[in-house]
TIRO-998317 format. One record per atom (N, C-alpha, C, O, CB): atom name; x, z, y. Coordinates in Angstrom, 1 decimal. Each point is the difference from the previous one (the first is absolute). Glycine has a CB too. Layout:
REM residues N
atom|x|z|y
CA|X|Z|Y
...
REM end
This chain:
REM residues 103
atom|x|z|y
N|3.0|-10.8|20.8
CA|-1.0|1.0|-0.4
C|0.4|0.7|-1.2
O|0.6|-0.6|-0.9
CB|-2.4|-0.8|2.0
N|1.5|2.7|-1.2
CA|0.3|0.8|-1.1
C|-1.3|0.3|-0.8
O|-1.0|0.3|0.6
CB|3.0|0.7|0.6
N|-1.9|-0.9|-2.5
CA|-1.2|0.3|-0.8
C|0.4|1.2|-0.9
O|1.0|0.0|-0.8
CB|-1.8|-2.4|0.8
N|0.0|3.5|0.1
CA|0.1|1.1|-0.9
C|-1.0|-0.2|-1.1
O|-1.2|0.0|0.3
CB|2.0|1.6|1.6
N|-0.4|-1.7|-3.1
CA|-0.8|-0.2|-1.1
C|-0.1|1.4|-0.8
O|1.0|0.6|-0.3
CB|-0.4|-3.1|0.1
N|-1.9|2.9|0.0
CA|-0.2|1.2|-0.7
C|-0.8|-0.3|-1.3
O|-1.0|-0.6|0.1
CB|1.0|2.0|2.1
N|0.6|-1.0|-3.3
CA|-0.6|-0.4|-1.3
C|-0.4|1.3|-0.8
O|0.8|0.9|-0.1
CB|0.6|-3.0|0.0
N|-2.6|2.1|-0.5
CA|-0.5|1.1|-0.7
C|-0.1|-0.4|-1.5
O|-1.0|-0.6|-0.4
CB|-0.3|1.5|2.5
N|2.3|-0.5|-2.9
CA|-0.1|-0.4|-1.4
C|-1.1|0.8|-0.8
O|-0.3|1.1|0.3
CB|2.8|-1.7|-0.2
N|-3.0|-0.1|-1.1
CA|-0.9|0.7|-0.9
C|0.8|0.7|-1.1
O|1.1|-0.4|-0.4
CB|-2.9|-1.4|0.9
N|1.2|2.8|-1.1
CA|0.6|0.7|-1.1
C|-1.2|0.8|-0.6
O|-1.1|0.2|0.5
CB|3.5|0.0|0.5
N|-2.1|0.4|-2.2
CA|-1.0|0.8|-0.7
C|-0.3|1.2|0.9
O|0.9|0.7|0.4
CB|-0.1|-1.4|-2.6
N|-2.1|0.9|2.5
CA|-0.4|1.1|0.9
C|0.1|-0.3|1.5
O|-0.4|0.9|0.7
CB|1.1|0.6|-2.6
N|-0.3|-2.6|2.3
CA|0.1|-0.3|1.4
C|-1.4|-0.2|0.6
O|-0.8|-0.6|-0.7
CB|3.1|-0.4|0.4
N|-2.5|1.4|1.5
CA|-1.3|-0.2|0.7
C|0.3|-0.6|1.4
O|1.0|0.3|0.6
CB|-2.0|1.7|-1.9
N|0.0|-2.8|1.7
CA|0.2|-0.6|1.3
C|-1.4|-0.3|0.6
O|-0.8|-0.7|-0.6
CB|3.0|-0.4|-0.1
N|-2.5|1.7|1.9
CA|-1.3|-0.1|0.7
C|0.2|-1.2|1.0
O|0.4|0.2|1.1
CB|-1.0|2.3|-1.4
N|0.2|-3.7|-0.2
CA|0.1|-1.2|0.8
C|-0.8|0.1|1.3
O|0.4|-0.4|1.1
CB|0.0|-0.9|-3.2
N|-1.6|1.9|2.0
CA|-0.9|0.1|1.2
C|0.7|0.8|1.1
O|0.0|-0.4|1.1
CB|-2.1|0.2|-2.6
N|2.6|1.4|1.1
CA|0.7|0.8|1.0
C|1.2|-0.7|0.6
O|0.2|0.0|1.2
CB|-0.9|2.1|-2.4
N|1.5|-2.8|0.3
CA|1.2|-0.7|0.4
C|-0.4|-1.1|1.0
O|0.7|-0.1|1.1
CB|0.4|0.6|-3.3
N|-2.1|-1.3|1.9
CA|-0.3|-1.1|0.9
C|-0.7|0.5|1.3
O|0.2|-0.5|1.1
CB|-0.4|-1.0|-3.1
N|-0.7|2.5|1.9
CA|-0.8|0.4|1.1
C|0.6|1.1|0.9
O|-0.4|0.1|1.2
CB|-1.6|-0.8|-2.6
N|2.9|1.5|0.8
CA|0.5|1.1|0.7
C|1.6|-0.1|0.2
O|0.5|0.0|1.2
CB|-2.4|1.4|-2.1
N|2.6|-1.6|-0.2
CA|1.4|0.1|0.1
C|0.6|-1.2|0.8
O|0.8|0.2|0.9
CB|-0.8|1.0|-3.1
N|-0.3|-2.4|1.8
CA|0.6|-1.1|0.7
C|-0.3|0.0|1.5
O|0.9|-0.2|0.8
CB|-1.1|-1.2|-2.9
N|-1.1|1.6|2.6
CA|-0.3|0.1|1.4
C|0.8|1.2|0.6
O|0.4|-0.1|1.2
CB|-2.7|-0.9|-1.6
N|2.4|2.1|-0.3
CA|0.8|1.2|0.5
C|1.4|-0.4|0.3
O|0.6|0.3|1.1
CB|-2.1|1.2|-2.4
N|2.2|-2.2|0.3
CA|1.4|-0.4|0.2
C|0.1|-1.0|1.1
O|0.9|0.1|0.9
CB|-0.5|0.3|-3.3
N|-1.3|-1.4|2.5
CA|0.0|-1.0|1.0
C|-0.1|0.6|1.4
O|0.7|-0.4|0.9
CB|-1.7|-1.2|-2.5
N|0.1|2.6|1.8
CA|-0.2|0.7|1.2
C|1.3|0.7|0.5
O|0.4|0.0|1.1
CB|-2.8|0.2|-1.6
N|3.0|0.6|-0.5
CA|1.2|0.7|0.4
C|1.2|-0.9|0.3
O|0.8|0.3|0.9
CB|-1.6|1.5|-2.4
N|0.8|-3.0|0.8
CA|1.2|-0.8|0.2
C|-0.2|-1.1|1.0
O|1.0|-0.7|0.4
CB|-0.5|1.1|-2.7
N|-1.7|-0.6|2.8
CA|-0.2|-1.1|1.0
C|1.0|0.1|1.2
O|0.5|-1.1|0.4
CB|-3.0|1.1|-1.1
N|2.7|1.2|1.3
CA|1.0|0.0|1.1
C|1.4|-0.3|-0.4
O|0.9|-0.2|0.9
CB|-2.4|1.9|0.1
N|1.8|-1.9|-2.3
CA|1.3|-0.2|-0.4
C|0.2|-1.4|-0.6
O|0.8|-0.2|-1.0
CB|-0.6|2.6|0.5
N|-0.9|-3.4|1.0
CA|0.1|-1.4|-0.4
C|-0.7|-0.3|-1.3
O|0.3|-1.1|-0.6
CB|1.9|1.2|1.7
N|-3.1|0.7|-1.6
CA|-0.8|-0.3|-1.2
C|-0.9|-1.2|0.4
O|-0.7|0.0|1.0
CB|0.7|2.4|-1.8
N|0.0|-3.4|-0.1
CA|-0.8|-1.2|0.3
C|-1.3|-0.1|-0.8
O|-1.1|-0.3|0.5
CB|3.2|-0.8|0.1
N|-1.9|1.3|-2.0
CA|-1.2|-0.1|-0.8
C|0.4|0.5|-1.4
O|1.1|0.2|-0.3
CB|-2.0|-2.2|1.6
N|-0.2|2.2|-2.1
CA|0.2|0.4|-1.4
C|-0.8|-1.0|-0.9
O|-1.0|-0.4|0.3
CB|1.4|2.8|0.4
N|0.2|-2.6|-1.9
CA|-0.7|-0.8|-1.0
C|0.0|0.9|-1.3
O|1.1|0.5|-0.4
CB|-0.4|-2.8|1.4
N|-1.8|2.4|-1.7
CA|-0.1|0.7|-1.2
C|-0.5|-0.9|-1.1
O|-1.0|-0.7|0.1
CB|0.6|2.9|1.2
N|1.1|-2.2|-2.4
CA|-0.5|-0.7|-1.2
C|-0.2|1.0|-1.1
O|0.9|0.8|-0.3
CB|0.4|-3.0|1.0
N|-2.4|2.0|-1.4
CA|-0.3|0.9|-1.1
C|0.5|-0.6|-1.3
O|-0.1|-1.2|-0.2
CB|-2.0|2.0|1.4
N|2.7|0.0|-2.1
CA|0.5|-0.4|-1.2
C|-1.0|-0.6|-1.0
O|-1.1|0.5|0.0
CB|2.9|1.2|0.3
N|-1.4|-2.7|-1.0
CA|-0.9|-0.7|-1.0
C|0.8|-0.1|-1.3
O|1.2|0.1|0.0
CB|-2.5|-1.4|1.9
N|0.6|1.1|-3.0
CA|0.7|-0.2|-1.2
C|1.0|-1.1|0.0
O|-0.2|-1.0|0.8
CB|-1.9|1.8|-2.0
N|3.1|-0.7|0.4
CA|1.1|-1.0|0.0
C|-0.5|-1.3|-0.5
O|-1.1|-0.1|-0.5
CB|2.7|1.8|0.2
N|-0.8|-2.8|0.4
CA|-0.4|-1.3|-0.5
C|-0.3|0.0|-1.5
O|-0.7|-0.9|-0.4
CB|2.1|-0.1|2.3
N|-0.8|1.9|-2.6
CA|-0.2|0.1|-1.4
C|-1.1|0.9|-0.4
O|-0.3|0.3|-1.1
CB|2.7|-0.7|0.8
N|-3.2|0.9|1.4
CA|-1.1|0.9|-0.3
C|0.4|1.5|0.0
O|-0.9|0.9|-0.2
CB|-0.2|-2.7|-1.0
N|2.4|2.1|1.3
CA|0.4|1.4|0.0
C|-0.5|0.8|1.2
O|-0.4|-0.6|1.0
CB|2.5|-0.1|-2.3
N|-2.2|2.0|1.1
CA|-0.5|0.9|1.0
C|0.8|-0.2|1.3
O|1.2|-0.3|0.0
CB|-1.9|2.0|-1.7
N|0.1|-1.6|2.8
CA|0.7|-0.1|1.3
C|1.1|1.0|0.1
O|-0.2|1.2|-0.3
CB|-1.9|-2.0|1.4
N|3.3|0.3|-0.7
CA|1.1|0.9|0.2
C|0.0|0.8|1.2
O|0.7|1.1|0.1
CB|0.6|-2.8|-1.3
N|-2.1|1.4|2.2
CA|-0.1|0.7|1.3
C|-1.4|0.2|0.4
O|-0.9|-0.9|-0.2
CB|3.1|-0.1|0.8
N|-2.5|2.1|0.0
CA|-1.4|0.3|0.5
C|-0.1|-1.0|1.2
O|-1.1|-0.7|0.1
CB|1.1|3.2|-0.8
N|0.9|-2.5|1.6
CA|0.0|-0.9|1.1
C|1.4|-0.1|0.7
O|0.9|0.8|-0.4
CB|-3.3|-0.2|0.8
N|2.5|-1.5|0.5
CA|1.2|-0.2|0.8
C|-0.4|-0.3|1.4
O|-0.9|-0.7|0.3
CB|2.2|-0.2|-2.3
N|-0.6|1.6|2.9
CA|-0.3|-0.2|1.4
C|1.2|-0.6|0.7
O|1.1|0.5|-0.2
CB|-2.8|1.4|0.2
N|1.5|-2.8|0.9
CA|1.1|-0.5|0.9
C|-0.3|0.3|1.4
O|-1.1|-0.3|0.5
CB|1.6|-1.6|-2.1
N|0.4|2.7|2.2
CA|-0.2|0.4|1.4
C|1.1|-0.7|0.8
O|1.2|0.2|-0.2
CB|-2.2|2.1|-0.4
N|0.5|-3.0|1.6
CA|0.9|-0.9|0.8
C|0.3|0.7|1.4
O|-0.8|0.5|0.7
CB|-0.1|-2.5|-1.8
N|2.2|2.0|1.4
CA|0.5|0.6|1.3
C|0.9|-1.0|0.7
O|0.6|-0.9|-0.6
CB|-0.7|3.2|-0.4
N|0.2|-2.2|2.3
CA|0.8|-0.9|0.8
C|1.5|0.1|-0.5
O|0.7|-1.1|0.0
CB|-2.3|1.4|2.0
N|2.1|0.8|-2.3
CA|1.4|0.2|-0.3
C|0.3|1.2|-0.9
O|-0.9|0.9|-0.1
CB|1.5|-2.0|2.2
N|0.5|1.1|-2.8
CA|0.4|1.1|-0.8
C|0.1|1.3|0.9
O|-0.3|1.1|-0.5
CB|1.5|-2.7|-1.2
N|-0.7|1.4|2.9
CA|0.2|1.2|0.9
C|-1.4|0.6|0.3
O|-0.1|1.2|0.0
CB|2.2|-2.2|1.0
N|-3.1|0.2|-0.8
CA|-1.3|0.5|0.3
C|-0.6|0.7|-1.2
O|-0.7|1.0|0.1
CB|0.3|-2.9|1.6
N|0.6|1.3|-2.9
CA|-0.5|0.6|-1.2
C|0.7|1.4|-0.2
O|-0.7|1.0|-0.3
CB|0.4|-3.2|-0.8
N|1.6|2.3|1.3
CA|0.7|1.3|-0.1
C|-0.6|1.0|1.1
O|-0.2|1.2|-0.4
CB|2.3|-2.4|-0.4
N|-2.3|0.8|2.0
CA|-0.6|0.8|1.0
C|-1.4|0.6|-0.4
O|-0.3|1.1|0.2
CB|1.6|-2.4|1.5
N|-2.1|0.4|-2.2
CA|-1.4|0.3|-0.4
C|0.1|1.1|-1.1
O|-0.8|1.0|0.1
CB|-0.1|-3.3|0.5
N|1.7|2.1|-1.6
CA|0.1|1.0|-1.1
C|0.8|1.2|0.4
O|-0.3|1.1|-0.6
CB|0.1|-2.9|-1.0
N|1.1|1.8|2.5
CA|0.6|1.2|0.5
C|-1.0|0.9|0.7
O|0.1|1.2|-0.1
CB|2.1|-2.5|0.4
N|-3.1|0.7|0.4
CA|-1.0|0.8|0.8
C|-1.2|0.4|-0.9
O|-0.5|1.1|0.1
CB|1.2|-2.3|1.9
N|-1.2|0.3|-2.9
CA|-1.2|0.2|-0.7
C|0.1|0.0|-1.5
O|-1.0|0.1|-0.7
CB|-0.1|-1.1|2.6
N|2.3|0.9|-2.4
CA|0.2|-0.1|-1.5
C|-0.6|1.2|-0.7
O|-0.6|-0.2|-1.1
CB|2.6|-1.1|1.5
N|-1.8|2.5|0.1
CA|-0.5|1.2|-0.7
C|-1.6|0.0|-0.1
O|-0.5|0.3|-1.0
CB|2.5|1.0|1.8
N|-2.6|-1.8|0.3
CA|-1.5|-0.1|0.0
C|-0.5|-1.0|-1.0
O|-0.9|0.2|-0.7
CB|0.9|0.5|3.1
N|0.7|-1.8|-2.4
CA|-0.4|-1.1|-0.9
C|0.2|0.4|-1.5
O|-0.9|-0.2|-0.8
CB|1.6|-1.5|2.5
N|0.4|2.3|-2.0
CA|0.3|0.5|-1.3
C|-1.0|1.1|-0.4
O|-0.4|0.1|-1.2
CB|2.8|-0.7|1.4
N|-2.8|1.5|0.7
CA|-0.9|1.1|-0.3
C|-1.4|-0.6|-0.4
O|-0.8|0.7|-0.6
CB|2.1|0.8|2.2
N|-1.6|-2.7|-1.2
CA|-1.3|-0.6|-0.3
C|-0.1|-0.6|-1.4
O|-1.1|-0.1|-0.5
CB|0.8|-0.4|2.9
N|1.4|0.3|-3.0
CA|0.1|-0.7|-1.3
C|-0.8|0.8|-1.1
O|-0.8|-0.7|-0.7
CB|3.0|-0.3|1.4
N|-2.1|2.3|-0.8
CA|-0.7|0.7|-1.1
C|-1.6|-0.1|0.2
O|-0.7|0.4|-0.9
CB|2.7|1.1|0.7
N|-2.4|-1.9|1.3
CA|-1.5|-0.2|0.2
C|-0.5|-1.2|-0.7
O|-1.2|0.0|-0.2
CB|1.4|1.1|2.4
N|0.6|-2.0|-2.6
CA|-0.5|-1.2|-0.7
C|0.7|-0.3|-1.3
O|-0.5|-0.9|-0.8
CB|-0.1|0.0|3.0
N|1.7|1.5|-2.5
CA|0.7|-0.3|-1.3
C|0.9|1.1|-0.4
O|0.5|0.9|0.7
CB|-0.6|-3.3|-0.1
N|0.4|2.4|-1.9
CA|1.0|0.9|-0.6
C|1.3|-0.8|-0.4
O|0.8|0.5|-0.7
CB|-2.7|1.1|-0.1
N|2.0|-2.8|1.3
CA|1.1|-0.9|-0.3
C|1.0|0.1|1.1
O|-0.3|0.1|1.2
CB|-1.2|-1.6|-2.4
N|2.8|1.6|0.8
CA|1.1|-0.1|1.0
C|0.2|-1.5|0.3
O|0.5|-0.7|-0.9
CB|0.6|2.9|0.2
N|-1.3|-2.7|1.9
CA|0.2|-1.4|0.3
C|1.5|-0.4|0.0
O|0.9|0.8|0.3
CB|-3.0|-0.7|1.0
N|2.3|-1.4|-1.5
CA|1.3|-0.6|0.1
C|0.0|-0.8|1.3
O|-1.0|-0.6|0.3
CB|1.4|0.5|-2.8
N|0.7|0.2|3.3
CA|0.0|-0.8|1.2
C|1.1|-1.0|0.0
O|1.0|0.2|-0.7
CB|-2.0|1.8|1.9
N|0.8|-3.0|-0.4
CA|1.0|-1.1|0.2
C|-0.1|-0.5|1.4
O|-1.1|-0.2|0.5
CB|1.0|-0.5|-2.9
N|1.3|0.6|3.1
CA|0.0|-0.5|1.3
C|0.7|-1.4|0.0
O|1.1|-0.1|-0.5
CB|-1.1|2.4|1.5
N|-0.7|-3.3|-0.4
CA|0.6|-1.3|0.0
C|-0.2|-0.7|1.3
O|-0.9|0.3|0.7
CB|0.6|-0.5|-3.1
N|1.2|-0.8|2.7
CA|-0.2|-0.8|1.2
C|-0.6|-1.3|-0.3
O|0.4|-0.7|-0.9
CB|1.6|1.8|1.9
N|-3.1|-1.4|-0.3
CA|-0.7|-1.2|-0.3
C|0.8|-1.2|0.4
O|0.6|-0.1|1.1
CB|-2.8|1.2|-0.7
N|2.4|-2.0|-1.4
CA|0.9|-1.2|0.2
C|-0.8|-1.3|0.2
O|0.5|-1.0|0.5
CB|1.2|2.1|-1.9
N|-3.0|-1.1|1.1
CA|-0.7|-1.2|0.2
C|-1.4|0.1|-0.4
O|-0.8|-0.9|0.1
CB|2.8|-0.3|-0.6
REM end
């Protein structure tokens, strides 16, 4: 199984609409990607660090797919639509990471 992790870092002036992200964006992405082996999404909201420092990230999402090939197909077909939705909930450029689940 492949996991696409999308991370939204905090910075001075960064904004993030969690309600839109959870209620609109994640279901939108899931619906578009379902035919391409999309299994589920998990979203975690950033919290202050263990030392009490400000949260480094607004949130992080893990999107699980059957395979890297299916992930590539989903984003080849719908990547532009997904990216076009980002300004509706944030002014942050997300960081992405693709990993294979090992255990």
